[in-house]
C-alpha positions in Angstrom: -21.0 157.4 24.9 -24.6 157.8 26.0 -27.4 156.8 23.5 -29.2 159.8 22.0 -32.4 158.7 20.1 -33.5 160.1 16.8 -37.2 160.9 16.8 -39.2 161.8 13.7 -42.3 163.8 14.3 -45.1 164.2 11.8 -47.0 167.3 13.1 -50.1 169.0 12.0 -49.6 172.4 10.5 -52.5 174.0 12.4 -51.9 172.8 15.9 -48.8 170.9 16.9 -46.5 172.7 14.5 -47.9 176.0 15.9 -47.3 174.7 19.5 -43.7 173.9 18.6 -43.3 177.4 17.2 -44.8 178.8 20.4 -42.4 176.6 22.5 -39.5 178.1 20.5 -40.6 181.7 20.8 -41.3 181.2 24.5 -37.7 179.9 24.8 -38.8 176.6 26.4 -36.1 174.0 26.9 -36.6 170.5 25.4 -34.2 168.0 23.8 -33.1 168.5 20.3 -33.5 164.9 19.3 -36.7 165.6 17.4 -37.0 166.2 13.6 -40.3 167.8 12.7 -42.0 167.1 9.5 -44.9 169.5 9.0 -48.0 168.0 7.3 -51.3 169.8 6.7 -53.1 167.2 8.8 -52.3 164.0 10.7 -54.8 162.3 8.5 -52.3 162.7 5.7 -49.6 160.6 7.4 -49.5 157.4 5.4 -48.4 154.4 7.4 -45.7 153.8 4.8 -44.1 157.1 5.9 -43.9 155.9 9.5 -42.5 152.5 8.6 -40.0 154.2 6.2 -38.8 156.5 9.1 -38.2 153.4 11.3 -36.4 151.5 8.5 -34.2 154.4 7.8 -33.0 154.7 11.3 -35.5 156.5 13.5 -35.6 155.3 17.1 -39.1 156.5 17.5 -41.9 158.3 15.6 -44.4 160.8 16.9 -47.6 161.7 15.1 -49.2 164.8 16.7 -52.1 167.0 15.7 -55.3 168.8 16.7 -57.5 167.4 19.4 -60.3 165.1 18.2 -63.2 167.3 17.1 -61.0 170.3 16.3 -59.5 169.1 13.0 -59.4 171.8 10.3 -60.1 169.0 7.9 -63.1 167.6 9.8 -62.0 164.1 10.6 -58.3 163.8 9.8 -57.3 163.2 13.3 -59.8 160.3 13.6 -58.2 158.8 10.5 -54.8 159.2 12.1 -55.9 157.5 15.3 -57.2 154.5 13.5 -54.0 154.2 11.4 -51.7 154.5 14.5 -53.7 151.8 16.3 -53.2 149.4 13.3 -49.6 150.4 12.9 -48.9 149.6 16.6 -50.3 146.1 15.9 -48.1 145.4 12.9 -44.8 147.1 14.0 -43.6 143.9 15.9 -43.6 142.1 12.5 -40.9 144.6 11.4 -39.0 144.1 14.7 -40.1 147.3 16.3 -41.6 147.7 19.8 -45.0 149.5 19.5 -43.8 151.9 22.3 -41.6 153.5 19.7 -44.7 155.0 18.0 -46.7 157.7 19.8 -49.8 159.6 18.9 -50.6 162.9 20.8 -53.0 165.7 20.5 -51.3 169.1 21.1 -53.3 172.3 20.4 -51.8 175.4 19.0 -51.6 177.2 22.3 -50.0 174.2 24.1 -46.3 175.1 23.7 -45.5 173.9 27.3 -47.3 170.6 26.5 -45.3 170.2 23.3 -42.0 170.7 25.2 -43.1 168.3 28.0 -44.2 165.7 25.4 -40.8 165.8 23.6 -38.9 165.6 26.9 -40.9 162.7 28.1 -40.7 160.8 24.8 -36.9 161.3 24.6 -36.6 159.9 28.1 -38.8 156.9 27.3 -36.8 156.1 24.1 -33.5 156.5 25.9 -34.7 153.8 28.4 -35.7 151.5 25.5 -32.3 151.9 23.9 -31.5 152.1 20.2 -33.8 150.4 17.8 -32.7 146.8 17.2 -33.4 147.1 13.5 -31.3 150.2 13.0 -28.5 149.6 10.6 -29.7 146.0 9.8 -32.2 146.8 7.1 -31.2 146.7 3.5 -33.6 148.7 1.3 
């Protein structure tokens, strides 16, 4: 049986979630491995949510929102960028490869980019294989 990764995506309500909706209404094809969690802004994604997603079995986490400078909440995406950078530095302490965490900027009209990003990420995570921590954590 081939490995199929589970990817949790925290997506901005105003941009990436809208792009995902556009990808769907445009009938674009992309893997169904992603589980979207809509947040009002990527700046609201607390690092503990990302770590919890990994510890509960996610093979990868995507955080995606408005392009820098276009945030509906002024500087939320700058906050997210700083947090993701720090998370990538500490993830190895939890046994996760930093490549399993990705930050992207996908605007509301970028349905094609959304589908391409998901397809690319699923391919990358398939190549990495299942998370080595999956199933070993006791919470």
